[in-house]
N, C-alpha and C positions, 0 to 999 in steps of 0.2 A: 504494500500500500504506500502511496506517495506521502511523504512527510511535509510537503510544501503546504503553506497556508493556502486557503482557497483563492485569495487574491493573487497568489504567485503562480497558479496553474495557468498554462497558456490558454488564451482564448481560441475559439475556432478561427482559423485563418480567414482574413477578409480579402476577398478578391478586389483588386483595385478598380475593376469595372463596376463593382457594386457600391463604391464609395459615394458617388453622387446620389444614389437612391437612399443610402444610409444617412447622408447628411440631411436630405429633405425630410426623411422620417423623424430624425432626431429634432430638427427644427420645428416640425409640426407639433410634436408632442410637447415641446417646451413652450411653444406659443399657446397651445391649448391650456397648459398648466398655469401660465401667467395670466391668461384671461380669467380663469376660474379662481386660482389662488389669490390673484390680485384683487378680486372682488371681495374676498373675505376680510381683508384688513380695513379698507375705508368704510365698509358697511357698518362697522362697529366703532372704529376709532373716533369717528365724528362725535359720538355720544359719550366717549370715555370721560371727558371733564365733567359732564352733567352727572354721570353715574357716580363719580368720585365725590361730588358735592352732596349728592343724596345720601351716600353711605356714611360720609364723615360728618355731615351736618354743617359744613362751613365751606365757603367759596375759596378760602385760603389753601385748601387741599386739592383744588380742581386740576391744577397742572401736574400733580404728582402721578396720575394714572398714565398720561401720555409719556412722561419722563421714564416711568418704569418700563414701558414698552420699548423705548429707545435703548435703555440700558440692557434689557433682555436681548434685543437684537445684537448689540455689541458683544455681550458676554458669550453668547452661543457661537459667535463667528469662528473662533479658533477651535473649540471642540468639534464643530461641524466640519471644519477644514481637515482636522486630523482624521476624522472618520472617513471622509471622502478620499483622503490620501491613501488610507489603508484599504478601503473597500469599494471605492468608486462613487460616482455622483448619485446613483439611484438610492442606495441605502441612506446616504446623508440627507437628501431631499425628503425622502419619505419620513425619516425620523423627525426632521424639523417641523414638518406639517403636523405630525402626531403630537409633538410637544405643544405646538400652537393650539391644536384642538383641546388638549388637556387644560391649557391655560384659559381658553374660553369657558370651559366647564367650571373652573375655579372662580372665574369672574362672576358667573351666574350664581354660584353658591354664595359668594361673598355678598352679592347684592341682596340675596334672599335673607341671609343672617345678619346683614349690616356689619360686616367685618372689614375694616380698612386694610389691616395687614394682609388678609387673605386676598383682597382685591389687588393690592400691589404685587403680590406673588403671582397671581393669575395673569396680570398684565405683563409682567416680565416674561413668563412662559409664552404668552400670546405673541411676544416679539419674535419668537423663533420662526414664525411663519414669514415675517418680513425678511428674516435672514435667508430663508429658502428662496423667496422671490428674487433677492439680490444675487444669490449664487447661481440662479438659473442662467443669468447672462454669460457667466463664465463657462457653463456647460455647453452653451451654444458655440463657444469658440474652440472647444476641444478638437473637433474634427474639421473645422473650417480651414481652407488654405490661407496662408499668411496674407495674401493680397485681397482676401475677402473677409478677413477676421472681424474688422470693425463693423461691416455690414451685418454679419451674423449676430453680433452682440446687439446692434441697434434694432434689429427686427424683434428680438425678444423684449427689449426695453419698450418698444412701440406697443407691444401686446398689452402692456400694463395700462394703456390708455383706457381700455374698456372698464376695468375695475375702478380706476381712479375717477372716472367721470360718473359711472353708474352707482358706485358704492354709496357715497353720501346721500344720493337721492333715494336710495332704498332703505335708509335708516328708519324713516318714519313708518312705512308700511311694515317693516320687520318688527318695530316696536308694537304696533297695533295688533299684530298677529297673536300676541300673548295677553291681550286684554281679557280680564276676567279670570286669569289663572294665578297661581301662587308666585309666578315669576314676575318681578317688577318689569314694567314695560321698557324702561331704559336698558334692561339687560337682555331684552329679546333679540337684538341684533347679534349678540355674542353666541346665542344658540345657533342661529343660522350660519355665523362665521365658522363655528366649530364643525358643523356638518360640511361646509364648503371645503375646509381644510382636509377633512377625512376623505372626501371625494377626490380632491386633488392628489393626495398621497396615494390613493388606490390607482388613479390614472397613471401616475409615474411608475409605480411598482409593476404594473402590468405591461405598459407600453414602451417605457424607456429601456429597450433592449435591442441590441447589446448596449452595455453601459458605455457612453461616449468617452469617458476618461480612460477606462481600462482599454478600450479599443485603440485610442490614440497612443497609449503606451506600447501596445503590441505592434502598431504600425511603425513606431519610432525605431524599433530594432533592439537587439540585446543590450546595447550600451546604455539604454535608458531604463533598464529593468532593475537596477540596484536599489534595494529598499532604503539604504542609508541616505540616498539622495532625496527621499521623500519626506523626511521628518520636518517638524516645525522648526527645529534648529537649522536644518538645511535651507528652509524658506527664508529665515532671517539672514543667513549667510548670503543667499542669492541676491537679496535686496541690497545688502551692504556692498556686494561686489559690483553691482550694476548701477551706474549713474542714471541710466534711462528708467530703471525700475524705481529708483528713488523719486525721480521726477513724476512718474506715473502715480506713485503713492501720494505725493503732495498734491498733485492735480485733483485726484478724486476727493481727497479729504477737504481741500480748500474750497473747491467748487460746491461741494455738498454743504459745508459749514456756512459759507456766505449765503447760499440760497435759503437754508433753513432759518438763519438768524434774521434775515430781512423779512422773509415770508410770514413767519409766525406773528410778527408785530404789525404787519400791514393792515389787517382787519381793524385793529385798535386805532391806528392812525386814521383810517378811512372813517371810522365812527366819530372820531374827534372833529372831522370836517363835514359832518352831516350826512354821511352815506348810510342808507338803510341796508337791511339784511339782503335784499334782492340784489342791490348793486354790489355789495361785498361778495356775494356768491358769484356774480358774473366776473368780477375781477379775478377771483381765485380760480374760476373755471378757465379763464384765459391763460392764467399762469400754468395750470396743469397741462393745457394744450401745448404750451411752449415746451414743457418738460418732456412730454412723451410723443406727441403727434409728429414731430419733425426729426425724431431720432434716426430714421432711415436716411434722411438727407445728411445728417452728421456722420453716419457710418460711411456713406458713399464718399464724402469729402475726406474723411480720415484715410480711407483706402487709396483715393486718387491723389490727394495733395500731400499726404503724410500726417502722422500723428502729431508732430510738433506744430505744424501749421494750424491744426484744429485746436490744439491747446492754446495757441496764441489767440485764435478766434474766441475761445471761451473766456479768456481773460478780458478781451475787449468788450464782449457782450455783457459780461457781469459788471464791468466798470460803468458802462453806459447805463445799465439798469439801475445801479445804485445812485448814479447822478440824477436820473429822471425821477425815481421814486423819492429820493431824499429831498428834492426841491419841488415836488408837485404841489404841496400845500393843499388848497381847496380844489385843484384841478384833478377831478376824478379820471378824466381821459388820460392825463399824463401818468397818473398812478397805474392805470391799467396797462399802458404801454410799457412802463418800467417793469411791472410784474411779468408781463409776457416775455420780455427780453431776459429777465432773470431766469425764467424756466428754460429759455432757449440756450442761454449760457451754461446752465447746469447740464443740459443734454449734451452739448459739445464737450464739456469737460469730462462727463461720466463715460461717454462712448470712447473718446480718444484716449483717455487715461486708462480705461479698462483694457483696450486693445494693446496699448503700449506696454502695460504691465505684463500681459500674456506673452507678447513678443520678446520681452527682455530677460526672462529667466528660463533656466533649463526646464524641459518638460516634466521631469520627476518632481520638481519643487513647485510647480504652478499652483496646485490646489492649496498648499500651505501658504504661499504668498498671497493668493487671492483671499484667503480667510483673514490674513493679516491686514489686507487692504480694507475689508469690510469692518474689521474691528476698529481700525484707525478712523475710518470715515464716520462711523456711527458714534464713537466716543467723542470725537471733536465736535460733531454736529450737536450732540446732546449737551455738551458744555456751552457751545455757542447759543443754542436755543434758550438754555437757562439764563445765560448772561444777558441775552437780548432784552428780557423784561427789566432787568436792573438798569441797563443803559437807557432804555426808553423812559423809565420813570425819573432818572436822574438828569439826563442830558437831552432827551427828545429823539424823535424818529430820524431827523436829519443827521445827527451825529452817529446814530446806529448805522446808517448807510455809509458814512465816512469810514467807520471802523470796518464795515464789510468790504469796502473797496480796498482798504489798506491791507487786508488779509491776502489780497491778490498779488501784492507786490513781490513777496518772496517766490511765489509760483512763477511769475513772469521773469524774474531775474534768473531763477534756476533753469527755466526753459531756454533763455538766451545763452546761458553758460553751457548748457548741454548741447545746444545746436552748434556752438563754436568749437567746443572741445571734444565732443563725441557725435559727429555728424552721422545721420542715418541714411539708409538707402532710400531709393525713390518709393519703395513700397511702404515706407514708414517704419521698418524694423531697425 
């Protein structure tokens, strides 16, 4: 009997002629999972602050539920990456959605018994589903050729548009579906979210075969099969050894932090200038459209013009967005344009940074490095989002945008330095 671990046994050989079909199948499954799984997070996260207020009895605790979800997303990133490194994408994604479903169940229980600690624990576990949604973009890159890698990532990011747009609008009917039961109406969306996560996990478990990460390793050849090169320590070493990987990590983290910090306070600023809930909703919808709907364009540009060019575009878009939003005052149209460009800049940074990160490290270390990227991104954004409220209360929305723009400076400087000292090929690698 073989003594090799299951993940070290060779996969069934892949005929190169079958690769295009396998890529299409993998992309289709990931797109479907993003449309479905991406629906579960926003359908309930919109009511998380309201639920926290009801459970705790004070508005002062309203932001802690969302913060717990962000922390959960960050905390699970490295363990999830370690599991994927050892077992492949499929087990990691399935487990993350299962944890998210368990978290949703805990939230419902917490709402029923009015326990704030249990609510925060449930929201932290709920964040694992967000981590799965993020990791799916890297799974799309596993089998993609280098000159189409950014487009493969961008199509999966684009699929999130469905859930991001529909989710908040489904919160109200999801709440009403539990009227007259022992489940508080504000917890109703979490019941549906848990069911959605279980369904998404089942979809991946059944259809994401063969595993894209394990298949990519098998195609890479025997030199890529050493387990030592797949550890989290190897992932840290790979980032340390690659200037382009460091730039990619900074790009993803800074783009996400700048976007989150400005976006979370924009509804408050709009309210200060007389905007109603409908107008605020339209502005945020335009922002979401900028984030997701144009990601295929950003992927095409990153593949055609190079990753560094699109990173420069991200810095420019985010800077202009901060300028417009920070100086809009009572001009709601200017605020809307600023938020749209903020989403567009995030899309450029996320797609190009994710592609560059995958390009820049050895294949065995990619899953570990990608987990490190999501940990860094979510941790920094969590800190930025929490600090944004303090800056807003002490200095105002304008200064918040100034600080957001200032965060882009090290990213831009690092991109220029990398372009001069470590030039990349035409395909962006």
